[in-house]
C-alpha positions as CSV (number, residue, x, y, z in Angstrom):
1,M,-15.1,2.7,-20.7
2,A,-14.9,6.5,-18.7
3,G,-16.8,4.3,-15.8
4,Y,-14.1,1.3,-15.9
5,G,-11.5,4.7,-15.1
6,I,-13.9,5.6,-12.2
7,R,-14.1,1.9,-10.6
8,I,-11.1,1.5,-11.1
9,S,-10.2,5.1,-9.4
10,A,-12.6,4.7,-6.5
11,F,-10.9,1.6,-5.3
12,F,-7.5,3.2,-5.8
13,A,-8.5,6.1,-3.3
14,A,-10.0,3.4,-1.0
15,L,-7.1,1.2,-0.8
16,F,-4.7,4.3,-0.2
17,L,-6.9,4.9,2.8
18,I,-5.5,2.6,4.4
19,Y,-1.7,2.8,3.5
20,G,-2.5,6.1,4.9
21,V,-2.8,5.1,8.0
22,H,-0.8,1.8,8.5
23,L,2.1,2.8,7.7
24,P,2.2,5.9,10.0
25,Y,0.3,5.1,13.1
26,L,0.5,1.5,13.3
27,P,3.7,1.4,14.7
28,L,2.1,3.8,17.4
29,W,-1.4,1.9,18.3
30,L,1.0,-1.6,18.9
31,E,3.3,1.2,20.7
32,W,0.1,1.6,23.2
33,R,-0.7,-1.9,23.7
34,G,2.9,-2.7,25.3
35,L,5.0,-3.5,22.5
36,S,8.8,-2.8,23.0
37,A,10.6,-1.3,20.3
38,R,12.2,-4.7,19.7
39,E,9.0,-6.6,18.7
40,I,7.0,-3.0,16.5
41,G,10.4,-3.5,14.9
42,M,9.6,-7.7,13.9
43,V,5.8,-6.7,13.9
44,T,6.1,-4.6,10.7
45,S,9.2,-6.0,9.2
46,A,7.9,-9.3,8.8
47,P,5.1,-9.0,6.3
48,F,7.9,-7.7,3.7
49,F,9.7,-11.3,3.8
50,L,6.5,-13.4,4.0
51,R,5.5,-11.2,1.1
52,L,8.3,-13.0,-1.0
53,L,6.1,-15.8,-1.2
54,A,2.6,-14.8,-0.7
55,T,2.2,-12.2,-3.0
56,P,3.4,-13.9,-6.2
57,S,1.3,-17.6,-5.2
58,L,-1.8,-15.3,-4.7
59,A,-1.2,-13.7,-8.2
60,Y,-0.7,-16.9,-9.8
61,V,-4.3,-17.9,-8.7
62,A,-5.8,-15.1,-9.4
63,D,-3.7,-14.9,-13.2
64,R,-4.4,-19.4,-14.0
65,N,-8.3,-18.4,-13.1
66,A,-8.7,-15.2,-14.6
67,A,-10.5,-13.8,-11.1
68,H,-8.4,-10.6,-10.7
69,A,-11.4,-8.7,-8.8
70,R,-12.6,-11.6,-6.8
71,M,-9.2,-12.2,-5.6
72,I,-9.1,-8.4,-4.9
73,L,-12.3,-9.3,-3.3
74,R,-11.7,-11.6,-0.9
75,L,-8.3,-10.1,0.2
76,S,-10.4,-7.1,1.1
77,W,-13.0,-8.6,3.4
78,L,-9.5,-10.9,4.2
79,A,-7.9,-7.4,5.5
80,L,-11.4,-6.3,6.8
81,A,-11.3,-9.5,9.3
82,S,-8.0,-9.1,10.4
83,A,-7.9,-5.5,11.1
84,L,-11.0,-6.4,13.6
85,L,-9.6,-9.6,15.0
86,L,-6.0,-7.2,15.5
87,S,-8.1,-4.4,17.4
88,Q,-9.2,-7.2,20.1
89,M,-5.7,-9.0,20.7
90,S,-2.9,-8.2,23.5
91,G,0.2,-10.3,24.0
92,F,3.3,-10.6,20.6
93,W,2.7,-13.6,19.3
94,P,-1.4,-12.8,19.1
95,I,-0.6,-9.6,17.2
96,L,1.6,-10.7,15.0
97,V,-0.3,-13.0,13.7
98,A,-3.4,-11.0,13.0
99,A,-0.5,-7.7,11.8
100,L,0.6,-10.7,9.4
101,I,-2.4,-11.5,8.1
102,L,-3.6,-7.7,7.6
103,A,-0.1,-6.6,5.9
104,I,-0.1,-9.1,3.3
105,S,-3.6,-9.0,2.7
106,V,-3.3,-5.6,2.3
107,Y,-0.1,-5.2,0.2
108,T,-0.8,-7.8,-2.4
109,I,-3.9,-6.2,-3.3
110,M,-1.9,-3.7,-4.6
111,P,-0.4,-5.3,-8.0
112,L,-3.3,-7.3,-8.6
113,T,-5.7,-3.8,-8.6
114,E,-2.3,-2.6,-11.5
115,T,-3.0,-5.2,-13.5
116,I,-6.8,-4.5,-14.0
117,A,-5.8,-0.7,-14.3
118,I,-3.0,-1.7,-16.9
119,G,-6.2,-3.4,-18.8
120,G,-8.0,0.0,-18.6
121,V,-4.5,1.0,-20.3
122,R,-4.8,-1.3,-23.5
123,L,-8.3,0.3,-23.5
124,G,-7.2,4.1,-23.8
125,L,-6.9,4.7,-20.2
126,D,-4.8,7.3,-18.7
127,Y,-3.2,5.3,-15.9
128,G,-1.9,8.4,-13.7
129,R,-5.3,9.7,-13.5
130,M,-6.3,6.4,-12.0
131,R,-3.9,6.3,-9.4
132,L,-4.0,10.2,-8.9
133,W,-6.4,8.9,-6.3
134,G,-4.8,7.1,-4.6
135,S,-1.9,9.7,-4.0
136,L,-4.4,12.1,-2.7
137,T,-6.4,10.1,-0.3
138,F,-3.1,8.8,1.1
139,I,-2.2,12.4,2.2
140,A,-5.9,12.9,2.7
141,A,-5.7,10.1,5.2
142,S,-2.0,10.6,7.2
143,F,-3.6,15.0,7.7
144,A,-6.8,12.8,9.1
145,G,-5.3,10.3,11.0
146,G,-2.8,12.4,12.9
147,A,-5.6,15.2,13.3
148,A,-7.8,11.8,15.0
149,V,-5.2,10.3,16.9
150,D,-3.8,13.4,18.5
151,W,-7.6,13.5,19.5
152,A,-8.6,10.5,20.8
153,G,-5.0,8.9,21.3
154,R,-3.3,6.1,20.3
155,G,-5.8,3.4,20.0
156,V,-7.9,5.0,17.3
157,G,-5.2,4.2,14.9
158,I,-6.4,-0.2,14.3
159,W,-9.9,1.5,14.0
160,L,-8.6,3.9,11.2
161,I,-7.3,1.1,9.9
162,A,-10.8,-1.2,10.0
163,I,-12.6,2.1,8.6
164,G,-10.0,1.8,5.4
165,C,-10.6,-1.6,4.6
166,A,-14.1,-1.6,4.8
167,A,-13.9,1.6,2.2
168,T,-11.9,-1.0,0.4
169,V,-14.5,-3.7,0.6
170,A,-17.3,-1.8,-0.7
171,A,-15.4,0.2,-3.6
172,A,-14.1,-3.9,-4.7
173,Y,-17.9,-5.1,-5.6
174,F,-17.4,-2.3,-8.1
175,L,-13.7,-3.6,-9.6
176,P,-14.1,-4.2,-13.4
177,S,-12.9,-7.5,-14.4
178,C,-10.0,-7.5,-16.2
179,D,-10.9,-10.0,-18.6
180,G,-14.4,-9.9,-19.5
181,E,-13.9,-5.5,-19.6
182,A,-10.2,-5.2,-20.7
183,G,-9.7,-7.6,-23.3
184,N,-7.1,-10.2,-23.6
185,G,-4.8,-8.9,-21.3
186,G,-6.1,-11.2,-18.7
187,R,-6.6,-13.8,-20.8
188,R,-3.0,-13.7,-22.0
189,G,-1.7,-13.4,-18.4
190,A,-4.1,-16.9,-17.3
191,A,-2.7,-19.0,-20.6
192,I,1.1,-18.3,-19.3
193,A,-0.3,-18.8,-15.8
194,K,-1.2,-22.1,-17.1
195,A,1.9,-22.8,-19.2
196,S,4.5,-23.0,-17.0
197,P,3.9,-21.8,-13.1
198,L,7.3,-22.0,-12.3
199,V,8.6,-19.0,-14.7
200,F,5.5,-17.3,-13.4
201,W,6.0,-17.3,-10.1
202,I,10.0,-16.0,-10.9
203,K,8.9,-13.6,-13.2
204,H,6.0,-11.9,-10.3
205,S,9.3,-12.8,-7.7
206,I,11.3,-9.7,-9.4
207,P,11.4,-6.4,-8.0
208,G,10.3,-3.8,-10.8
209,R,8.7,-6.4,-12.7
210,R,5.0,-4.0,-12.2
211,S,7.0,-1.4,-13.3
212,S,8.2,-2.4,-16.0
213,N,4.6,-3.5,-17.3
214,V,3.1,-0.1,-16.2
215,C,6.0,1.5,-19.1
216,E,5.0,-1.0,-21.7
217,S,2.0,0.9,-21.6
218,R,3.2,3.5,-21.9
219,T,2.7,5.6,-18.4
220,Q,4.8,7.7,-16.9
221,T,5.7,9.1,-13.6
222,K,7.1,13.0,-13.5
223,R,10.3,12.9,-11.4
224,S,8.8,16.1,-9.6
225,L,5.6,14.4,-8.4
226,V,8.5,12.1,-6.7
227,L,10.8,14.3,-5.4
228,W,8.7,17.1,-3.5
229,P,7.0,14.6,-1.6
230,F,9.9,13.0,-1.0
231,I,12.0,15.6,0.0
232,L,9.7,18.2,1.8
233,G,9.0,15.0,4.5
234,V,13.0,13.5,5.0
235,Q,13.3,17.9,5.5
236,N,10.3,17.7,8.2
237,E,12.0,15.1,9.8
238,C,15.2,16.3,9.6
239,V,14.3,19.9,11.2
240,R,11.8,17.8,13.8
241,T,14.5,15.6,14.8
242,L,17.1,19.1,15.5
243,A,13.9,20.6,17.5
244,K,14.4,17.4,19.0
245,P,17.6,15.6,20.3
246,E,16.7,13.0,22.2
247,C,13.9,11.8,20.1
248,N,16.8,10.3,17.8
249,G,14.9,10.5,14.1
250,L,13.3,7.2,15.3
251,C,10.2,7.7,17.7
252,L,6.9,9.2,15.7
253,S,6.3,10.6,19.8
254,H,7.0,12.4,22.0
255,L,6.8,13.7,26.1
256,D,4.9,16.5,26.5
257,G,5.0,19.0,29.7
258,D,3.0,16.8,32.1
259,G,5.4,13.8,30.8
260,L,3.1,12.0,29.2
261,V,4.0,10.1,25.9
262,K,1.9,12.0,23.0
263,P,1.7,11.0,19.1
264,D,4.4,13.5,17.1
265,F,2.2,14.0,14.2
266,G,5.0,15.9,12.7
267,L,7.2,13.1,12.4
268,A,4.7,10.9,11.7
269,L,3.5,13.1,8.4
270,G,7.3,13.9,7.2
271,R,8.3,9.6,7.6
272,A,4.2,8.8,5.6
273,C,5.5,11.4,3.3
274,A,8.9,10.3,2.4
275,S,8.3,6.2,2.1
276,H,5.6,6.8,0.2
277,A,7.5,8.9,-2.5
278,T,9.7,6.4,-2.2
279,S,7.4,3.6,-3.1
280,T,6.1,5.4,-5.9
281,A,9.9,6.1,-7.5
282,L,10.7,2.5,-7.0
283,Q,7.3,1.0,-8.7
284,N,6.9,3.5,-11.1
285,P,10.4,4.2,-12.0
286,P,11.2,7.3,-15.0
287,L,10.4,7.2,-18.4
288,R,14.0,7.5,-19.4
289,G,14.7,4.1,-17.2
290,C,11.5,2.6,-18.8
291,S,12.9,2.7,-21.9
292,R,16.1,0.7,-21.4
293,L,14.5,-1.7,-19.5
294,S,12.0,-2.3,-22.2
295,R,15.3,-2.4,-24.9
296,A,16.8,-4.9,-22.4
297,R,13.8,-7.3,-23.2
């Protein structure tokens, strides 16, 4: 039982190393590669649209074969390979393709991991304690990534992502099997996927579906743990923007005294904290909302 929770906690910690540097520092690397603001926006936003199709489809395959851990391992290797490939790319279209593969593989891992984590909750484990290690490494990676970018320049951003991917690959080998160790949870998902693929795909395309599963397992997220990072992140970004009116709140870098573009660690960290807290709030709603969701169904 304890080993199950430790392995999931370790994987959350490794996975969020990627999120902690991918979210704030990939745009800096893209700017360093010479992409325009419009191209950077396309590279960072396109995965959100493709995930509407890719994530449910991959989840369907994993559930149908009761092979969540195996799918996570394959996606982890794909993320590492695409990060290394992206580091060698130049030009908008090659970068876009490699960045899409990286983002889709990395962000599809999360719902599959939570499926295994919910299997642990059915065995009596605490979801919040397992997920906590991901939040801690996200914050640590954001701080360390900012220091690394400040010291080595914007070009180091992609290598920070690659290091996180390598750690995720290593942790993926120790993930427990959802079907083999978590009772009937994995087998029930496989039965649903085989019985009605279309219903499965639609249900897992609906935002908040993963949240309701967490609620059904009696997992809670305290509002203060979500709101305080968001408040601090927004306040930090507002203060930095007021101090630098020319930045207009949209950039993650500024000109230093010599006229050179320098990453603005404060803005990047503030945006990372706000984005992470918002994502946590959307994925894990407070208990009151969970109870309403459960009654509605």
